[in-house]
C-alpha positions in Angstrom: 127.4 74.3 -47.0 130.1 75.3 -49.1 130.1 77.5 -52.9 132.1 76.2 -55.6 135.4 75.9 -53.9 136.1 72.6 -51.2 138.5 73.2 -48.1 138.6 71.8 -44.8 137.0 73.6 -41.6 140.3 73.3 -39.5 142.5 70.4 -40.9 144.8 69.4 -43.6 143.6 68.5 -47.3 145.0 67.2 -49.9 144.3 64.9 -53.4 140.9 64.7 -54.7 139.9 60.8 -54.4 136.7 59.0 -55.5 135.2 61.4 -57.6 132.3 60.0 -59.2 128.6 60.9 -60.0 126.6 58.3 -58.6 123.1 58.1 -57.9 122.1 61.0 -58.8 125.2 63.0 -56.7 128.4 64.3 -57.2 130.7 62.6 -54.8 134.2 63.8 -53.9 136.7 62.2 -51.3 139.8 63.9 -50.5 142.7 63.2 -48.6 143.1 64.6 -45.1 144.4 64.7 -41.2 141.6 65.6 -39.6 143.3 66.6 -36.5 145.1 69.5 -37.1 146.2 71.7 -40.3 149.2 69.2 -41.0 150.3 66.6 -43.4 149.8 62.9 -41.0 148.2 59.1 -41.1 145.6 60.2 -44.1 142.0 59.7 -43.9 139.6 60.3 -46.5 136.9 63.2 -46.0 134.0 63.1 -48.1 131.5 66.2 -49.5 128.8 65.7 -51.9 126.8 68.1 -54.7 123.9 67.9 -56.6 125.5 70.7 -59.0 129.1 70.8 -58.6 128.1 74.4 -57.0 127.0 73.8 -53.7 128.9 71.0 -51.3 127.5 69.3 -48.3 130.2 67.8 -45.8 129.7 64.2 -44.8 132.2 63.7 -42.9 135.7 61.4 -42.6 134.5 57.9 -44.9 138.0 55.9 -44.8 140.2 55.9 -41.7 143.3 53.5 -40.8 141.5 50.3 -39.6 143.8 46.9 -41.1 147.3 46.2 -40.8 147.5 47.4 -44.7 146.0 50.7 -43.9 147.3 51.0 -40.4 149.3 54.3 -41.2 147.5 55.8 -43.9 144.2 55.5 -46.3 146.0 57.4 -49.2 144.7 58.0 -52.5 142.4 56.0 -54.4 139.4 56.5 -56.7 135.6 55.2 -57.0 133.7 53.0 -59.7 130.2 52.0 -59.8 129.2 48.5 -60.0 126.1 46.5 -59.4 124.3 49.7 -58.0 127.5 50.1 -55.4 130.0 53.0 -54.9 133.2 50.6 -54.7 136.3 52.5 -53.6 140.2 51.5 -54.1 142.8 52.9 -52.7 146.6 52.6 -51.5 147.0 51.7 -47.6 150.3 52.5 -46.2 152.1 50.6 -43.0 154.7 52.0 -41.7 157.2 49.7 -40.5 158.8 52.0 -38.3 157.0 54.8 -36.8 158.6 58.1 -35.4 158.3 57.7 -31.5 157.2 61.3 -31.0 155.1 61.4 -34.0 153.5 58.2 -34.9 152.0 60.2 -37.7 155.3 59.7 -39.4 157.4 57.3 -40.9 161.4 56.7 -40.2 163.9 56.9 -42.6 161.0 55.7 -45.7 160.5 52.2 -43.8 157.2 51.6 -44.6 155.0 49.5 -47.3 151.9 49.8 -49.5 149.4 47.5 -51.1 146.0 48.5 -52.7 142.7 47.8 -50.9 138.9 48.0 -51.7 136.0 49.0 -50.1 132.0 48.6 -51.0 128.9 50.7 -50.1 125.4 50.3 -50.9 124.4 54.0 -51.0 128.0 56.2 -51.4 127.6 57.5 -48.1 128.1 54.5 -45.2 131.4 52.5 -45.2 132.3 50.2 -42.5 135.7 50.3 -42.1 136.0 47.4 -40.2 133.9 44.5 -41.8 134.2 45.6 -45.8 137.8 46.5 -46.3 139.8 44.1 -48.4 143.4 44.0 -49.8 143.4 43.2 -53.5 147.1 44.1 -54.7 149.4 43.0 -51.2 152.6 44.5 -51.5 154.8 43.9 -54.7 158.2 42.6 -53.6 159.0 41.7 -57.2 160.9 44.8 -58.4 161.2 44.3 -61.9 157.1 44.7 -61.5 156.8 47.8 -58.9 158.0 49.3 -55.9 157.5 47.8 -52.6 157.0 51.3 -51.0 156.3 54.0 -53.6 153.7 52.1 -55.9 150.0 54.3 -55.2 147.1 55.7 -56.3 144.9 53.7 -58.5 142.7 54.4 -60.8 140.5 51.9 -62.2 137.7 52.0 -64.9 136.0 49.4 -66.6 135.9 49.0 -70.2 133.4 46.2 -70.9 133.6 43.5 -69.4 137.1 44.4 -68.4 138.4 46.1 -65.4 141.8 48.4 -65.5 143.7 49.9 -62.9 146.5 52.4 -63.4 149.2 52.8 -60.5 152.4 55.5 -60.1 155.5 53.8 -58.8 159.1 54.0 -59.5 162.2 52.0 -60.4 164.5 52.2 -57.7 163.8 55.7 -56.4 165.2 57.2 -59.7 162.7 56.8 -62.8 158.9 57.2 -62.1 156.8 54.8 -64.2 153.3 53.6 -64.8 152.0 50.0 -63.9 148.7 48.5 -65.7 146.4 45.6 -64.0 143.5 44.0 -65.6 140.7 42.1 -63.5 137.4 40.2 -64.7 135.3 41.0 -61.1 137.3 44.1 -59.7 139.0 41.9 -57.0 141.1 39.6 -58.5 144.1 41.8 -60.2 147.1 40.6 -62.8 149.8 42.3 -63.5 150.0 43.5 -67.6 152.4 46.1 -68.8 154.1 49.3 -67.3 155.5 52.4 -68.9 158.2 54.7 -68.2 160.6 57.2 -69.4 164.1 58.5 -68.3 164.9 62.3 -66.9 161.5 62.7 -65.9 160.9 62.4 -62.3 161.7 59.6 -60.0 158.0 58.7 -58.9 154.7 59.5 -60.9 152.2 59.8 -58.7 148.3 59.7 -58.9 147.8 58.6 -62.3 144.6 59.0 -64.4 143.6 57.4 -68.0 140.7 58.5 -70.0 139.4 58.9 -73.4 137.7 62.1 -74.3 136.9 63.7 -78.1 138.3 60.5 -79.8 142.2 60.9 -77.8 143.6 58.5 -75.1 144.7 60.8 -72.5 147.5 60.4 -69.8 147.6 62.5 -66.7 150.3 62.1 -63.6 152.3 63.6 -61.3 156.5 63.4 -61.8 158.1 64.2 -58.3 161.2 66.4 -59.1 160.4 67.2 -62.4 161.0 71.0 -61.7 165.2 71.5 -60.5 165.1 75.0 -59.6 165.4 74.3 -56.2 162.1 76.0 -55.5 159.3 74.5 -53.3 156.6 71.8 -55.3 158.9 70.7 -57.7 156.3 67.6 -58.4 154.4 69.1 -61.1 151.4 67.4 -63.1 151.8 66.7 -66.9 149.0 65.4 -69.3 149.5 64.4 -72.9 147.7 62.6 -75.9 148.9 58.7 -76.1 148.4 55.7 -77.8 147.0 52.8 -75.6 146.2 48.9 -76.9 143.8 48.0 -74.7 144.7 44.3 -75.1 148.0 44.6 -73.7 148.1 47.4 -71.8 150.9 48.7 -73.7 151.1 52.5 -73.3 153.0 54.8 -76.0 154.2 57.9 -74.7 154.8 61.1 -77.1 157.5 63.0 -76.5 154.7 66.7 -76.7 153.1 67.2 -73.2 151.3 69.8 -71.8 151.2 71.1 -68.1 147.5 70.6 -66.0 148.1 74.3 -65.0 150.8 76.7 -65.7 150.5 78.2 -62.1 152.2 75.2 -60.4 150.3 75.2 -57.3 147.9 72.7 -58.4 148.2 69.1 -58.2 147.0 65.0 -58.2 144.0 65.8 -60.2 141.1 63.2 -60.6 138.6 63.0 -63.2 135.1 61.6 -63.7 132.2 61.6 -66.0 129.3 64.3 -65.0 125.7 63.8 -65.4 126.0 64.5 -68.9 129.1 62.6 -69.8 131.5 65.5 -70.0 135.2 64.5 -68.7 135.6 66.7 -65.9 138.2 66.8 -63.4 139.6 68.9 -59.9 142.6 69.4 -58.4 144.2 70.3 -55.2 145.4 73.4 -54.5 149.3 73.1 -52.2 148.7 76.3 -50.0 152.7 77.3 -48.0 151.1 77.4 -44.4 147.4 77.3 -42.9 145.1 79.9 -43.1 144.4 81.9 -39.9 146.3 79.0 -38.6 143.1 76.8 -39.1 143.0 75.3 -42.4 145.8 74.1 -45.5 145.1 73.1 -49.0 141.3 73.6 -51.1 140.1 72.1 -54.5 140.3 74.0 -57.2 137.4 74.9 -59.5 135.9 71.6 -61.8 136.7 71.8 -65.1 135.4 70.5 -68.3 138.8 68.6 -70.5 138.1 68.7 -73.9 141.1 67.9 -77.1 140.6 69.9 -80.0 143.5 70.7 -82.7 145.6 68.7 -81.0 145.6 70.4 -77.6 144.2 69.4 -74.3 141.6 72.2 -72.9 140.9 72.6 -69.7 137.4 74.7 -69.4 135.6 75.8 -66.6 132.1 73.7 -65.7 129.1 75.2 -67.3 127.4 75.2 -64.4 130.2 76.8 -62.4 130.0 80.0 -65.4 125.9 79.8 -64.9 126.2 81.0 -61.0 127.9 84.3 -61.7 125.0 86.2 -62.7 125.2 89.2 -60.3 127.3 92.0 -61.7 129.0 94.2 -58.9 131.7 97.1 -59.3 134.1 95.9 -56.8 134.8 93.2 -55.2 133.9 94.3 -51.7 130.4 93.9 -52.9 131.1 90.3 -53.6 129.8 86.9 -52.4 131.9 85.3 -49.5 133.0 83.0 -52.3 135.0 85.4 -54.5 134.2 86.6 -58.0 135.0 86.5 -61.9 136.5 89.2 -63.8 136.0 88.9 -67.8 138.4 91.0 -69.8 140.9 91.2 -73.1 144.4 92.2 -72.8 146.3 94.3 -74.9 150.4 93.5 -75.4 151.6 95.5 -72.6 148.5 95.7 -70.5 148.2 94.7 -66.8 145.5 94.1 -64.0 146.3 94.3 -60.1 143.9 92.3 -58.8 144.7 92.8 -55.0 147.8 92.2 -55.3 147.8 89.5 -58.0 149.2 91.3 -61.1 147.8 89.3 -64.2 149.2 90.7 -67.4 150.4 90.4 -71.4 153.6 89.8 -72.7 154.0 89.4 -76.3 151.7 86.2 -77.0 151.7 84.7 -73.2 149.3 85.9 -70.1 151.6 86.5 -67.1 150.7 86.1 -63.4 152.7 87.9 -60.4 151.9 87.0 -56.5 155.2 88.9 -55.2 153.2 91.6 -53.2 151.2 88.4 -51.7 154.4 86.1 -50.8 157.2 88.3 -49.6 156.8 85.5 -46.6 157.2 82.6 -48.7 160.8 82.8 -50.2 161.1 79.4 -52.0 158.2 79.4 -53.5 157.3 80.6 -57.3 155.7 84.0 -57.6 155.9 84.5 -61.5 154.0 82.6 -63.7 153.4 82.6 -67.6 151.2 80.6 -70.2 153.0 78.9 -73.3 152.8 81.2 -76.4 148.6 81.4 -77.0 147.0 81.0 -80.5 143.3 81.4 -79.8 143.6 85.3 -78.5 143.7 86.9 -75.0 140.5 86.6 -73.6 140.5 86.3 -69.7 138.1 85.1 -67.6 139.4 85.1 -63.8 137.8 83.4 -60.6 138.6 85.2 -57.6 138.8 84.0 -54.3 140.4 84.8 -51.1 142.8 81.9 -51.4 142.6 80.8 -55.0 142.8 82.7 -57.9 142.3 80.9 -61.8 143.0 82.3 -64.9 141.4 80.8 -67.9 143.0 82.1 -71.0 141.0 81.7 -74.5 138.3 79.3 -72.9 141.2 77.1 -71.2 143.9 77.1 -73.9 146.0 77.5 -70.7 145.3 77.9 -66.8 147.0 79.7 -64.5 145.5 79.0 -60.6 147.7 80.2 -57.4 147.3 80.1 -54.2 146.7 83.6 -52.4 147.3 85.1 -49.1 146.4 88.3 -47.9 144.6 89.5 -51.2 143.3 92.7 -50.9 139.7 94.3 -52.4 141.1 96.7 -55.0 141.2 96.2 -58.8 143.8 98.7 -60.5 143.6 99.0 -64.0 142.9 100.7 -67.6 141.4 97.6 -68.7 137.6 97.5 -69.4 136.1 94.4 -67.6 133.1 92.5 -66.1 132.8 91.8 -62.1 130.4 89.2 -61.6 129.4 87.4 -58.2 127.2 84.9 -57.2 123.6 85.9 -56.1 123.6 85.9 -51.9 
């Protein structure tokens, strides 16, 4: 049983997949290579929870078993239909494998198709009998790319099914593809949207409506051009989407999902109360203790207020930090929460991770914890803040999330070798979970 933070025991983890509240349980699937802490032939791992706090491992749900997914079951989503769980995902087929490591492809010589699999209970998946290819490899370049078309997010509106996919135009310009269906199995291409100079490939798209706003989230690759690691980043924006024609108009204005630049490939769903919630993958530069790499962030609630998208800590998570402690060494193994406010110039050093206020921005600095990763960013800052300078920081040995003004902006970072002392003159509360 894991608390708050979902992470692998002894292997690689990346994108969250198939996030859904189904038959009284939260199901979270995720990309993984179950044979070691490195990227490889993708499988879907699976955890479940009643409350988004306590997570129970369910083992491997999807594994390569068809020609269309023989080289990996890549990212996708879940939907409930007639009491059954349907998973949609991208199957990848390496046309030329690396002879020294068949988990890798040579010269990007691969193709991608979109598949589905149905489960009666959301726990058992017959990878041999129940998979079906629903969108074959796209060979029409006017629609999408045969290789880089992936990550189906599926939803229903009335009797109509929708799917959005990430793709590229000639490996130079990202685009989103929209398909519709009347039954979830036969799909028709409807429309696309793109933008110049905004990444060469758009991964892991997600579309939803919240607070009378239409929101799209996606992850452009090579959005950052500073030469540092993790040039692919996740953005969100309020859009106009015509449900009849699938015409989407993107505004100039956008926000980052998270200003720590480590989170990627988020996926959203509705919780048991109807809130729009999401989680995302925390990218990590090396395995922890040589055993595991990658973890999920704290589930957050998405809200739109005053033309701004907020990402707030889910109330179920907030509610379990009930035990006040005097120092981090007294905390539960899952970590602790700090609550404080900052005046201009104030600093809080959390075991080598520094949170500070500079003017109307909150800044973080992990330099002391990332000396062995010179190609990674170490200093981060929010945009100019409007709601104040109230901090709620969730601290785990390998992940720190700094929520500012109840989600006006968030900075989440991977950390290593975090110390157990807090140095500051700022007044604060330290709280952890009851053991």
